[in-house]
ZALUM-969238 format. One record per residue: residue in one letter; x, y, z of N, C-alpha, C in turn. Coordinates in Angstrom, 3 decimals, decimal comma. Example, Ala and Ser with C-alpha at 12.3 -4.5 7.8 and 13.67 -1.06 7.14 Angstrom:
BEGIN
+-----+----------+----------+----------+----------+----------+----------+----------+----------+----------+
! res !   n.east !  n.north !     n.up !  ca.east ! ca.north !    ca.up !   c.east !  c.north !     c.up !
+-----+----------+----------+----------+----------+----------+----------+----------+----------+----------+
!   A !   13,190 !   -5,690 !    7,800 !   12,300 !   -4,500 !    7,800 !   13,200 !   -3,300 !    7,800 !
!   S !   12,850 !   -2,250 !    7,080 !   13,670 !   -1,060 !    7,140 !   12,900 !    0,030 !    7,870 !
+-----+----------+----------+----------+----------+----------+----------+----------+----------+----------+
END
This chain:
BEGIN
+-----+----------+----------+----------+----------+----------+----------+----------+----------+----------+
! res !   n.east !  n.north !     n.up !  ca.east ! ca.north !    ca.up !   c.east !  c.north !     c.up !
+-----+----------+----------+----------+----------+----------+----------+----------+----------+----------+
!   M !  -20,005 !   67,932 !   -9,747 !  -18,750 !   66,872 !   -9,299 !  -17,809 !   67,398 !   -9,820 !
!   S !  -16,483 !   67,825 !   -9,311 !  -14,863 !   67,201 !   -9,793 !  -14,586 !   66,327 !   -9,784 !
!   P !  -13,629 !   66,093 !  -10,704 !  -12,936 !   65,073 !  -11,449 !  -11,902 !   64,485 !  -10,255 !
!   R !  -12,078 !   63,542 !   -9,421 !  -10,777 !   62,885 !   -9,144 !   -9,549 !   62,782 !   -9,635 !
!   I !   -8,292 !   63,251 !   -9,241 !   -6,946 !   63,297 !   -9,560 !   -6,027 !   62,582 !   -8,806 !
!   Y !   -5,118 !   61,976 !   -9,296 !   -4,111 !   61,537 !   -7,836 !   -3,076 !   61,722 !   -8,099 !
!   V !   -1,930 !   62,740 !   -9,200 !   -1,241 !   63,336 !   -9,004 !   -1,091 !   64,659 !   -9,134 !
!   T !   -0,676 !   65,575 !   -8,602 !   -0,209 !   66,818 !   -8,486 !    1,006 !   67,156 !   -9,805 !
!   E !    2,026 !   67,271 !   -9,600 !    2,882 !   67,559 !  -10,457 !    3,145 !   66,933 !  -11,400 !
!   I !    3,325 !   67,997 !  -12,632 !    3,128 !   67,721 !  -14,206 !    4,935 !   67,281 !  -14,763 !
!   V !    5,606 !   66,100 !  -14,733 !    6,924 !   66,165 !  -14,971 !    7,328 !   66,476 !  -16,366 !
!   K !    6,333 !   66,414 !  -17,532 !    6,924 !   66,205 !  -19,056 !    5,454 !   66,828 !  -19,202 !
!   P !    5,225 !   68,038 !  -19,315 !    3,789 !   68,259 !  -20,275 !    4,051 !   68,123 !  -21,683 !
!   N !    2,804 !   68,233 !  -22,053 !    2,466 !   67,710 !  -23,793 !    0,815 !   67,627 !  -23,621 !
!   E !    0,769 !   68,003 !  -25,388 !   -0,262 !   68,366 !  -25,806 !   -1,443 !   67,245 !  -25,228 !
!   G !   -1,088 !   66,188 !  -25,547 !   -1,490 !   64,725 !  -24,872 !   -2,429 !   65,538 !  -24,038 !
!   A !   -1,438 !   65,163 !  -22,751 !   -1,710 !   65,347 !  -21,205 !   -2,904 !   66,587 !  -21,046 !
!   R !   -2,662 !   67,529 !  -21,909 !   -3,836 !   67,980 !  -21,752 !   -4,437 !   68,503 !  -21,805 !
!   L !   -4,906 !   67,717 !  -23,127 !   -6,383 !   67,183 !  -23,625 !   -7,058 !   65,873 !  -22,928 !
!   L !   -5,875 !   65,176 !  -22,338 !   -6,094 !   64,028 !  -21,610 !   -7,215 !   64,403 !  -20,373 !
!   W !   -6,386 !   65,889 !  -19,552 !   -7,381 !   66,533 !  -18,067 !   -8,312 !   66,817 !  -19,232 !
!   A !   -9,179 !   67,608 !  -20,225 !  -10,254 !   67,757 !  -20,070 !  -10,618 !   66,520 !  -20,653 !
!   A !  -10,896 !   65,393 !  -20,763 !  -11,409 !   64,370 !  -20,813 !  -11,894 !   63,680 !  -19,527 !
!   I !  -10,671 !   63,365 !  -18,742 !  -11,256 !   63,154 !  -17,372 !  -12,063 !   64,237 !  -16,897 !
!   K !  -12,337 !   64,991 !  -16,965 !  -13,385 !   65,946 !  -16,074 !  -14,343 !   65,729 !  -16,647 !
!   A !  -14,222 !   65,606 !  -18,188 !  -15,718 !   65,637 !  -19,400 !  -16,171 !   63,663 !  -18,107 !
!   A !  -15,275 !   63,296 !  -18,551 !  -15,604 !   61,443 !  -17,515 !  -16,102 !   61,645 !  -16,310 !
!   G !  -15,425 !   62,657 !  -15,862 !  -15,794 !   62,193 !  -14,044 !  -15,070 !   61,874 !  -12,897 !
!   S !  -14,023 !   61,351 !  -13,675 !  -12,362 !   60,679 !  -12,613 !  -11,575 !   60,278 !  -13,340 !
!   Q !  -10,628 !   59,762 !  -12,867 !   -9,356 !   58,882 !  -13,540 !   -9,970 !   57,378 !  -13,334 !
!   A !  -10,440 !   56,545 !  -12,618 !  -11,108 !   56,018 !  -12,826 !  -11,986 !   55,420 !  -13,712 !
!   A !  -13,032 !   56,681 !  -13,911 !  -14,207 !   56,090 !  -15,107 !  -13,289 !   56,233 !  -16,133 !
!   L !  -12,407 !   57,134 !  -16,243 !  -11,387 !   56,717 !  -18,081 !  -10,789 !   55,835 !  -17,960 !
!   A !  -10,334 !   55,469 !  -17,032 !   -9,406 !   53,783 !  -16,861 !  -10,595 !   52,772 !  -17,197 !
!   D !  -11,326 !   52,819 !  -16,975 !  -12,489 !   51,483 !  -16,904 !  -13,077 !   51,656 !  -18,107 !
!   K !  -13,229 !   52,723 !  -18,501 !  -13,757 !   53,097 !  -20,282 !  -12,455 !   52,237 !  -21,649 !
!   L !  -10,956 !   52,749 !  -21,094 !  -10,443 !   52,062 !  -21,703 !   -9,481 !   51,057 !  -21,323 !
!   D !   -9,673 !   50,372 !  -20,580 !   -9,659 !   49,260 !  -19,568 !   -8,389 !   49,215 !  -19,787 !
!   V !   -7,479 !   50,348 !  -19,332 !   -5,845 !   50,020 !  -18,117 !   -6,532 !   50,900 !  -16,835 !
!   Y !   -5,014 !   50,232 !  -16,660 !   -4,837 !   50,948 !  -14,606 !   -5,223 !   51,994 !  -14,602 !
!   R !   -5,805 !   52,922 !  -13,574 !   -5,989 !   53,780 !  -13,557 !   -3,969 !   54,603 !  -13,241 !
!   S !   -3,031 !   53,792 !  -13,182 !   -1,560 !   54,685 !  -12,995 !   -1,580 !   54,797 !  -14,107 !
!   Y !   -1,538 !   53,959 !  -15,393 !   -1,463 !   54,421 !  -16,593 !   -1,995 !   55,897 !  -16,820 !
!   V !   -3,120 !   56,227 !  -16,689 !   -3,537 !   57,965 !  -17,214 !   -3,325 !   58,494 !  -16,037 !
!   S !   -2,470 !   58,002 !  -14,830 !   -1,966 !   58,994 !  -13,667 !   -0,357 !   58,964 !  -14,212 !
!   R !    0,458 !   58,124 !  -15,027 !    1,260 !   58,573 !  -15,694 !    1,606 !   59,243 !  -17,310 !
!   W !    0,272 !   58,685 !  -18,022 !    0,458 !   59,729 !  -19,494 !   -0,025 !   61,631 !  -18,861 !
!   L !   -0,766 !   61,469 !  -17,778 !   -1,248 !   62,847 !  -17,238 !    0,307 !   63,772 !  -16,443 !
!   R !    1,177 !   62,948 !  -16,112 !    2,165 !   63,435 !  -15,840 !    3,691 !   63,921 !  -16,634 !
!   G !    3,463 !   62,898 !  -17,652 !    4,404 !   62,790 !  -18,774 !    5,252 !   62,227 !  -18,258 !
!   E !    4,625 !   61,031 !  -17,260 !    5,753 !   60,023 !  -17,204 !    5,902 !   59,459 !  -18,388 !
!   Q !    4,944 !   58,866 !  -19,197 !    5,140 !   58,271 !  -20,000 !    4,006 !   58,517 !  -20,794 !
!   K !    4,357 !   57,839 !  -22,412 !    3,270 !   58,329 !  -23,178 !    2,225 !   56,901 !  -23,829 !
!   P !    0,884 !   56,958 !  -23,953 !    0,436 !   55,332 !  -24,269 !    1,240 !   55,257 !  -25,848 !
!   R !    0,641 !   53,842 !  -25,885 !    1,679 !   53,261 !  -26,880 !    0,586 !   53,422 !  -28,002 !
!   L !    0,800 !   53,360 !  -29,342 !    0,372 !   53,081 !  -30,661 !   -1,567 !   53,077 !  -30,765 !
!   A !   -1,642 !   51,928 !  -30,360 !   -3,061 !   51,148 !  -30,457 !   -3,696 !   52,196 !  -28,990 !
!   M !   -3,363 !   52,634 !  -28,132 !   -4,362 !   53,074 !  -27,087 !   -4,218 !   54,649 !  -27,348 !
!   R !   -2,883 !   55,185 !  -28,317 !   -3,510 !   56,225 !  -28,602 !   -4,484 !   56,591 !  -29,990 !
!   R !   -4,591 !   55,274 !  -30,411 !   -5,888 !   55,288 !  -31,232 !   -7,059 !   55,203 !  -30,731 !
!   K !   -7,201 !   54,982 !  -29,819 !   -8,611 !   54,323 !  -28,635 !   -8,928 !   55,951 !  -28,201 !
!   L !   -7,874 !   56,826 !  -27,981 !   -7,966 !   57,612 !  -26,506 !   -8,330 !   58,672 !  -28,246 !
!   E !   -7,501 !   58,866 !  -29,514 !   -8,612 !   59,163 !  -30,063 !   -9,818 !   59,014 !  -30,646 !
!   A !  -10,440 !   58,052 !  -31,182 !  -11,627 !   57,386 !  -31,154 !  -12,364 !   57,913 !  -29,906 !
!   Y !  -11,848 !   57,777 !  -28,537 !  -12,978 !   58,617 !  -27,335 !  -12,961 !   59,647 !  -27,384 !
!   Y !  -12,398 !   59,799 !  -27,505 !  -11,848 !   61,662 !  -27,154 !  -11,428 !   62,689 !  -27,592 !
!   G !  -10,959 !   62,184 !  -28,743 !  -10,754 !   63,046 !  -29,681 !   -9,094 !   63,388 !  -30,024 !
!   I !   -7,770 !   63,303 !  -29,055 !   -6,861 !   63,515 !  -28,725 !   -6,331 !   62,948 !  -30,151 !
!   P !   -5,537 !   64,113 !  -30,840 !   -4,723 !   63,283 !  -31,523 !   -3,486 !   62,800 !  -31,396 !
!   L !   -2,656 !   61,194 !  -32,238 !   -1,815 !   60,367 !  -32,293 !   -1,056 !   61,618 !  -32,205 !
!   D !   -0,431 !   62,702 !  -32,698 !    0,380 !   62,979 !  -32,512 !    0,818 !   64,385 !  -31,792 !
!   A !   -0,312 !   64,502 !  -30,646 !   -0,284 !   65,348 !  -29,096 !    0,527 !   64,876 !  -28,152 !
!   W !    1,154 !   63,312 !  -28,637 !    1,735 !   63,474 !  -26,886 !    3,115 !   63,589 !  -27,046 !
!   D !    3,128 !   64,371 !  -28,478 !    5,246 !   64,283 !  -28,767 !    4,666 !   65,937 !  -29,056 !
!   D !    3,489 !   66,518 !  -28,666 !    3,585 !   68,273 !  -29,078 !    3,558 !   69,018 !  -27,720 !
!   A !    4,891 !   69,424 !  -27,780 !    4,553 !   70,880 !  -26,295 !    2,782 !   71,160 !  -26,411 !
!   P !    2,817 !   71,460 !  -24,699 !    0,812 !   71,634 !  -24,289 !    1,081 !   73,128 !  -25,601 !
!   R !   -0,543 !   73,154 !  -25,949 !   -0,674 !   74,865 !  -26,416 !   -1,729 !   75,512 !  -25,749 !
!   K !   -1,586 !   75,602 !  -24,670 !   -1,978 !   76,461 !  -23,476 !   -1,482 !   75,469 !  -21,964 !
!   T !   -1,335 !   76,778 !  -21,403 !   -0,669 !   76,422 !  -19,999 !   -1,781 !   75,271 !  -19,145 !
!   F !   -1,385 !   74,406 !  -18,914 !   -2,364 !   73,391 !  -17,824 !   -1,535 !   73,170 !  -16,637 !
!   S !   -2,847 !   72,532 !  -15,400 !   -2,367 !   72,433 !  -14,469 !   -2,724 !   71,292 !  -13,624 !
!   L !   -2,645 !   70,300 !  -12,742 !   -3,410 !   69,241 !  -12,514 !   -3,840 !   69,770 !  -11,016 !
!   P !   -4,804 !   69,767 !  -10,354 !   -5,310 !   70,544 !   -8,581 !   -4,541 !   68,842 !   -7,999 !
!   A !   -4,361 !   69,627 !   -6,265 !   -4,010 !   68,735 !   -5,550 !   -4,763 !   67,366 !   -5,388 !
!   H !   -4,017 !   66,212 !   -4,747 !   -4,739 !   64,625 !   -4,329 !   -6,453 !   65,376 !   -4,097 !
!   A !   -7,413 !   65,179 !   -4,222 !   -8,879 !   64,832 !   -4,191 !   -9,126 !   63,298 !   -3,873 !
!   A !   -9,842 !   62,865 !   -2,414 !  -10,064 !   61,743 !   -2,457 !  -11,491 !   61,797 !   -2,488 !
+-----+----------+----------+----------+----------+----------+----------+----------+----------+----------+
END
């Protein structure tokens, strides 16, 4: 099953967002990842698009659960990535 994604354009790409996309693919959907982190799906969407960066406490959770380094959100992506078009 393909992961569900609710965004189509990356505003400010960063390494954290690239690694988050990999975590979403593993979790199955943005909703599943948001539920595990106990946040709104819109937060996950904003992080993916680079509209916002997670606060320190959430960065620590993301590092513990998914191995996303704390400073990855401040680095340019190491590889090119793109998000698929909206999936219903």
